[in-house]
GUGU-157755 format. One record per atom (N, C-alpha, C, O): atom name; x, z, y; residue in three letters; residue number from 1. Coordinates in steps of 0.2 Angstrom, whole numbers, plus 5000, padded with zeros to 4 digits. Atoms other than C-alpha are relative to their C-alpha. Example, Ala and Ser with C-alpha at 12.3 -4.5 7.8 and 13.67 -1.06 7.14 Angstrom:
2
<rec><atomo>N</atomo><px>5004</px><pz>5000</pz><py>4994</py><residuo>ALA</residuo><num>1</num></rec>
<rec><atomo>CA</atomo><px>5062</px><pz>5039</pz><py>4978</py><residuo>ALA</residuo><num>1</num></rec>
<rec><atomo>C</atomo><px>5004</px><pz>5000</pz><py>5006</py><residuo>ALA</residuo><num>1</num></rec>
<rec><atomo>O</atomo><px>5009</px><pz>5003</pz><py>5005</py><residuo>ALA</residuo><num>1</num></rec>
<rec><atomo>N</atomo><px>4996</px><pz>4999</pz><py>4994</py><residuo>SER</residuo><num>2</num></rec>
<rec><atomo>CA</atomo><px>5068</px><pz>5036</pz><py>4995</py><residuo>SER</residuo><num>2</num></rec>
<rec><atomo>C</atomo><px>4996</px><pz>5003</pz><py>5005</py><residuo>SER</residuo><num>2</num></rec>
<rec><atomo>O</atomo><px>4999</px><pz>5004</pz><py>5011</py><residuo>SER</residuo><num>2</num></rec>
***
This chain:
30
<rec><atomo>N</atomo><px>5003</px><pz>5000</pz><py>5007</py><residuo>MET</residuo><num>1</num></rec>
<rec><atomo>CA</atomo><px>4723</px><pz>4589</pz><py>5123</py><residuo>MET</residuo><num>1</num></rec>
<rec><atomo>C</atomo><px>4994</px><pz>4997</pz><py>4996</py><residuo>MET</residuo><num>1</num></rec>
<rec><atomo>O</atomo><px>4988</px><pz>4997</pz><py>4998</py><residuo>MET</residuo><num>1</num></rec>
<rec><atomo>N</atomo><px>5008</px><pz>5004</pz><py>5001</py><residuo>ASP</residuo><num>2</num></rec>
<rec><atomo>CA</atomo><px>4711</px><pz>4581</pz><py>5113</py><residuo>ASP</residuo><num>2</num></rec>
<rec><atomo>C</atomo><px>4996</px><pz>5006</pz><py>4994</py><residuo>ASP</residuo><num>2</num></rec>
<rec><atomo>O</atomo><px>4998</px><pz>5011</pz><py>4991</py><residuo>ASP</residuo><num>2</num></rec>
<rec><atomo>N</atomo><px>5003</px><pz>4994</pz><py>5003</py><residuo>PHE</residuo><num>3</num></rec>
<rec><atomo>CA</atomo><px>4699</px><pz>4591</pz><py>5104</py><residuo>PHE</residuo><num>3</num></rec>
<rec><atomo>C</atomo><px>5002</px><pz>5003</pz><py>4994</py><residuo>PHE</residuo><num>3</num></rec>
<rec><atomo>O</atomo><px>5001</px><pz>5008</pz><py>4992</py><residuo>PHE</residuo><num>3</num></rec>
<rec><atomo>N</atomo><px>4997</px><pz>4996</pz><py>5008</py><residuo>ASP</residuo><num>4</num></rec>
<rec><atomo>CA</atomo><px>4706</px><pz>4590</pz><py>5085</py><residuo>ASP</residuo><num>4</num></rec>
<rec><atomo>C</atomo><px>5006</px><pz>5004</pz><py>5001</py><residuo>ASP</residuo><num>4</num></rec>
<rec><atomo>O</atomo><px>5006</px><pz>5009</pz><py>4997</py><residuo>ASP</residuo><num>4</num></rec>
<rec><atomo>N</atomo><px>4997</px><pz>4997</pz><py>5000</py><residuo>GLU</residuo><num>5</num></rec>
<rec><atomo>CA</atomo><px>4720</px><pz>4596</pz><py>5092</py><residuo>GLU</residuo><num>5</num></rec>
<rec><atomo>C</atomo><px>4998</px><pz>5008</pz><py>5000</py><residuo>GLU</residuo><num>5</num></rec>
<rec><atomo>O</atomo><px>5000</px><pz>5013</pz><py>4997</py><residuo>GLU</residuo><num>5</num></rec>
<rec><atomo>N</atomo><px>5003</px><pz>4992</pz><py>5001</py><residuo>TYR</residuo><num>6</num></rec>
<rec><atomo>CA</atomo><px>4710</px><pz>4611</pz><py>5099</py><residuo>TYR</residuo><num>6</num></rec>
<rec><atomo>C</atomo><px>4997</px><pz>5003</pz><py>4997</py><residuo>TYR</residuo><num>6</num></rec>
<rec><atomo>O</atomo><px>4995</px><pz>5008</pz><py>5000</py><residuo>TYR</residuo><num>6</num></rec>
<rec><atomo>N</atomo><px>5003</px><pz>5001</pz><py>5006</py><residuo>TYR</residuo><num>7</num></rec>
<rec><atomo>CA</atomo><px>4702</px><pz>4612</pz><py>5084</py><residuo>TYR</residuo><num>7</num></rec>
<rec><atomo>C</atomo><px>5003</px><pz>5007</pz><py>4995</py><residuo>TYR</residuo><num>7</num></rec>
<rec><atomo>O</atomo><px>5001</px><pz>5013</pz><py>4993</py><residuo>TYR</residuo><num>7</num></rec>
<rec><atomo>N</atomo><px>4995</px><pz>5000</pz><py>5006</py><residuo>ASP</residuo><num>8</num></rec>
<rec><atomo>CA</atomo><px>4715</px><pz>4614</pz><py>5073</py><residuo>ASP</residuo><num>8</num></rec>
<rec><atomo>C</atomo><px>5005</px><pz>5008</pz><py>5003</py><residuo>ASP</residuo><num>8</num></rec>
<rec><atomo>O</atomo><px>5007</px><pz>5013</pz><py>5000</py><residuo>ASP</residuo><num>8</num></rec>
<rec><atomo>N</atomo><px>4996</px><pz>4994</pz><py>4996</py><residuo>GLU</residuo><num>9</num></rec>
<rec><atomo>CA</atomo><px>4724</px><pz>4628</pz><py>5085</py><residuo>GLU</residuo><num>9</num></rec>
<rec><atomo>C</atomo><px>4997</px><pz>5007</pz><py>4999</py><residuo>GLU</residuo><num>9</num></rec>
<rec><atomo>O</atomo><px>5000</px><pz>5012</pz><py>4998</py><residuo>GLU</residuo><num>9</num></rec>
<rec><atomo>N</atomo><px>5005</px><pz>4995</pz><py>5001</py><residuo>PHE</residuo><num>10</num></rec>
<rec><atomo>CA</atomo><px>4708</px><pz>4636</pz><py>5085</py><residuo>PHE</residuo><num>10</num></rec>
<rec><atomo>C</atomo><px>5001</px><pz>5006</pz><py>4996</py><residuo>PHE</residuo><num>10</num></rec>
<rec><atomo>O</atomo><px>5003</px><pz>5012</pz><py>4997</py><residuo>PHE</residuo><num>10</num></rec>
<rec><atomo>N</atomo><px>5002</px><pz>5000</pz><py>5005</py><residuo>THR</residuo><num>11</num></rec>
<rec><atomo>CA</atomo><px>4706</px><pz>4638</pz><py>5070</py><residuo>THR</residuo><num>11</num></rec>
<rec><atomo>C</atomo><px>5008</px><pz>5004</pz><py>4995</py><residuo>THR</residuo><num>11</num></rec>
<rec><atomo>O</atomo><px>5006</px><pz>5010</pz><py>4993</py><residuo>THR</residuo><num>11</num></rec>
<rec><atomo>N</atomo><px>4993</px><pz>4998</pz><py>5001</py><residuo>GLY</residuo><num>12</num></rec>
<rec><atomo>CA</atomo><px>4725</px><pz>4643</pz><py>5064</py><residuo>GLY</residuo><num>12</num></rec>
<rec><atomo>C</atomo><px>4998</px><pz>5008</pz><py>5004</py><residuo>GLY</residuo><num>12</num></rec>
<rec><atomo>O</atomo><px>5000</px><pz>5013</pz><py>5001</py><residuo>GLY</residuo><num>12</num></rec>
<rec><atomo>N</atomo><px>5000</px><pz>4991</pz><py>4996</py><residuo>GLU</residuo><num>13</num></rec>
<rec><atomo>CA</atomo><px>4720</px><pz>4660</pz><py>5079</py><residuo>GLU</residuo><num>13</num></rec>
<rec><atomo>C</atomo><px>4997</px><pz>5003</pz><py>4995</py><residuo>GLU</residuo><num>13</num></rec>
<rec><atomo>O</atomo><px>5000</px><pz>5008</pz><py>4992</py><residuo>GLU</residuo><num>13</num></rec>
<rec><atomo>N</atomo><px>5004</px><pz>4997</pz><py>5005</py><residuo>CYS</residuo><num>14</num></rec>
<rec><atomo>CA</atomo><px>4707</px><pz>4662</pz><py>5067</py><residuo>CYS</residuo><num>14</num></rec>
<rec><atomo>C</atomo><px>4999</px><pz>5004</pz><py>4995</py><residuo>CYS</residuo><num>14</num></rec>
<rec><atomo>O</atomo><px>4997</px><pz>5009</pz><py>4994</py><residuo>CYS</residuo><num>14</num></rec>
<rec><atomo>N</atomo><px>5000</px><pz>4999</pz><py>5005</py><residuo>GLU</residuo><num>15</num></rec>
<rec><atomo>CA</atomo><px>4712</px><pz>4661</pz><py>5051</py><residuo>GLU</residuo><num>15</num></rec>
<rec><atomo>C</atomo><px>5007</px><pz>5007</pz><py>4997</py><residuo>GLU</residuo><num>15</num></rec>
<rec><atomo>O</atomo><px>5007</px><pz>5009</pz><py>4992</py><residuo>GLU</residuo><num>15</num></rec>
<rec><atomo>N</atomo><px>4994</px><pz>4997</pz><py>4998</py><residuo>ARG</residuo><num>16</num></rec>
<rec><atomo>CA</atomo><px>4731</px><pz>4673</pz><py>5056</py><residuo>ARG</residuo><num>16</num></rec>
<rec><atomo>C</atomo><px>4995</px><pz>5008</pz><py>5001</py><residuo>ARG</residuo><num>16</num></rec>
<rec><atomo>O</atomo><px>4995</px><pz>5013</pz><py>4997</py><residuo>ARG</residuo><num>16</num></rec>
<rec><atomo>N</atomo><px>5006</px><pz>4996</pz><py>4999</py><residuo>TYR</residuo><num>17</num></rec>
<rec><atomo>CA</atomo><px>4716</px><pz>4684</pz><py>5064</py><residuo>TYR</residuo><num>17</num></rec>
<rec><atomo>C</atomo><px>4996</px><pz>5005</pz><py>4994</py><residuo>TYR</residuo><num>17</num></rec>
<rec><atomo>O</atomo><px>4996</px><pz>5011</pz><py>4994</py><residuo>TYR</residuo><num>17</num></rec>
<rec><atomo>N</atomo><px>5002</px><pz>4998</pz><py>5005</py><residuo>LEU</residuo><num>18</num></rec>
<rec><atomo>CA</atomo><px>4708</px><pz>4686</pz><py>5048</py><residuo>LEU</residuo><num>18</num></rec>
<rec><atomo>C</atomo><px>5006</px><pz>5004</pz><py>4996</py><residuo>LEU</residuo><num>18</num></rec>
<rec><atomo>O</atomo><px>5007</px><pz>5010</pz><py>4995</py><residuo>LEU</residuo><num>18</num></rec>
<rec><atomo>N</atomo><px>4994</px><pz>4995</pz><py>5005</py><residuo>ALA</residuo><num>19</num></rec>
<rec><atomo>CA</atomo><px>4723</px><pz>4689</pz><py>5036</py><residuo>ALA</residuo><num>19</num></rec>
<rec><atomo>C</atomo><px>5000</px><pz>5006</pz><py>5004</py><residuo>ALA</residuo><num>19</num></rec>
<rec><atomo>O</atomo><px>4996</px><pz>5011</pz><py>5002</py><residuo>ALA</residuo><num>19</num></rec>
<rec><atomo>N</atomo><px>4999</px><pz>4991</pz><py>4999</py><residuo>ALA</residuo><num>20</num></rec>
<rec><atomo>CA</atomo><px>4729</px><pz>4703</pz><py>5046</py><residuo>ALA</residuo><num>20</num></rec>
<rec><atomo>C</atomo><px>4994</px><pz>5005</pz><py>4999</py><residuo>ALA</residuo><num>20</num></rec>
<rec><atomo>O</atomo><px>4995</px><pz>5010</pz><py>4995</py><residuo>ALA</residuo><num>20</num></rec>
<rec><atomo>N</atomo><px>5005</px><pz>4995</pz><py>5003</py><residuo>SER</residuo><num>21</num></rec>
<rec><atomo>CA</atomo><px>4713</px><pz>4713</pz><py>5046</py><residuo>SER</residuo><num>21</num></rec>
<rec><atomo>C</atomo><px>4999</px><pz>5001</pz><py>4993</py><residuo>SER</residuo><num>21</num></rec>
<rec><atomo>O</atomo><px>4999</px><pz>5006</pz><py>4990</py><residuo>SER</residuo><num>21</num></rec>
<rec><atomo>N</atomo><px>4999</px><pz>4996</pz><py>5007</py><residuo>ARG</residuo><num>22</num></rec>
<rec><atomo>CA</atomo><px>4714</px><pz>4711</pz><py>5028</py><residuo>ARG</residuo><num>22</num></rec>
<rec><atomo>C</atomo><px>5004</px><pz>5004</pz><py>4997</py><residuo>ARG</residuo><num>22</num></rec>
<rec><atomo>O</atomo><px>5002</px><pz>5009</pz><py>4993</py><residuo>ARG</residuo><num>22</num></rec>
<rec><atomo>N</atomo><px>4995</px><pz>4997</pz><py>4999</py><residuo>SER</residuo><num>23</num></rec>
<rec><atomo>CA</atomo><px>4729</px><pz>4717</pz><py>5027</py><residuo>SER</residuo><num>23</num></rec>
<rec><atomo>C</atomo><px>5002</px><pz>5006</pz><py>5003</py><residuo>SER</residuo><num>23</num></rec>
<rec><atomo>O</atomo><px>5007</px><pz>5010</pz><py>5002</py><residuo>SER</residuo><num>23</num></rec>
<rec><atomo>N</atomo><px>5001</px><pz>4993</pz><py>4995</py><residuo>GLY</residuo><num>24</num></rec>
<rec><atomo>CA</atomo><px>4725</px><pz>4732</pz><py>5039</py><residuo>GLY</residuo><num>24</num></rec>
<rec><atomo>C</atomo><px>4994</px><pz>5000</pz><py>4994</py><residuo>GLY</residuo><num>24</num></rec>
<rec><atomo>O</atomo><px>4997</px><pz>5003</pz><py>4989</py><residuo>GLY</residuo><num>24</num></rec>
<rec><atomo>N</atomo><px>5005</px><pz>4995</pz><py>5004</py><residuo>PHE</residuo><num>25</num></rec>
<rec><atomo>CA</atomo><px>4710</px><pz>4736</pz><py>5028</py><residuo>PHE</residuo><num>25</num></rec>
<rec><atomo>C</atomo><px>5003</px><pz>4999</pz><py>4992</py><residuo>PHE</residuo><num>25</num></rec>
<rec><atomo>O</atomo><px>5000</px><pz>5001</pz><py>4988</py><residuo>PHE</residuo><num>25</num></rec>
<rec><atomo>N</atomo><px>4998</px><pz>4998</pz><py>5006</py><residuo>GLU</residuo><num>26</num></rec>
<rec><atomo>CA</atomo><px>4720</px><pz>4734</pz><py>5012</py><residuo>GLU</residuo><num>26</num></rec>
<rec><atomo>C</atomo><px>5002</px><pz>5007</pz><py>5000</py><residuo>GLU</residuo><num>26</num></rec>
<rec><atomo>O</atomo><px>5000</px><pz>5011</pz><py>4996</py><residuo>GLU</residuo><num>26</num></rec>
<rec><atomo>N</atomo><px>4995</px><pz>4993</pz><py>5000</py><residuo>ASP</residuo><num>27</num></rec>
<rec><atomo>CA</atomo><px>4733</px><pz>4747</pz><py>5017</py><residuo>ASP</residuo><num>27</num></rec>
<rec><atomo>C</atomo><px>4996</px><pz>5006</pz><py>5002</py><residuo>ASP</residuo><num>27</num></rec>
<rec><atomo>O</atomo><px>4998</px><pz>5011</pz><py>5000</py><residuo>ASP</residuo><num>27</num></rec>
<rec><atomo>N</atomo><px>5003</px><pz>4992</pz><py>5001</py><residuo>GLU</residuo><num>28</num></rec>
<rec><atomo>CA</atomo><px>4719</px><pz>4761</pz><py>5024</py><residuo>GLU</residuo><num>28</num></rec>
<rec><atomo>C</atomo><px>4997</px><pz>5000</pz><py>4992</py><residuo>GLU</residuo><num>28</num></rec>
<rec><atomo>O</atomo><px>4997</px><pz>5006</pz><py>4990</py><residuo>GLU</residuo><num>28</num></rec>
<rec><atomo>N</atomo><px>5003</px><pz>5001</pz><py>5009</py><residuo>GLY</residuo><num>29</num></rec>
<rec><atomo>CA</atomo><px>4712</px><pz>4756</pz><py>5006</py><residuo>GLY</residuo><num>29</num></rec>
<rec><atomo>C</atomo><px>5002</px><pz>5003</pz><py>4997</py><residuo>GLY</residuo><num>29</num></rec>
<rec><atomo>O</atomo><px>4998</px><pz>5008</pz><py>4995</py><residuo>GLY</residuo><num>29</num></rec>
<rec><atomo>N</atomo><px>4994</px><pz>4996</pz><py>5003</py><residuo>ALA</residuo><num>30</num></rec>
<rec><atomo>CA</atomo><px>4727</px><pz>4761</pz><py>4997</py><residuo>ALA</residuo><num>30</num></rec>
<rec><atomo>C</atomo><px>5001</px><pz>5007</pz><py>5003</py><residuo>ALA</residuo><num>30</num></rec>
<rec><atomo>O</atomo><px>5005</px><pz>5011</pz><py>5000</py><residuo>ALA</residuo><num>30</num></rec>
***
């Protein structure tokens, strides 16, 4: 795996985590 592939996968995981966190906060705030 080259760096670009690793970086893309890492940022993808971060985006999914942040999206899940945002939806979780929104659910609690509702």
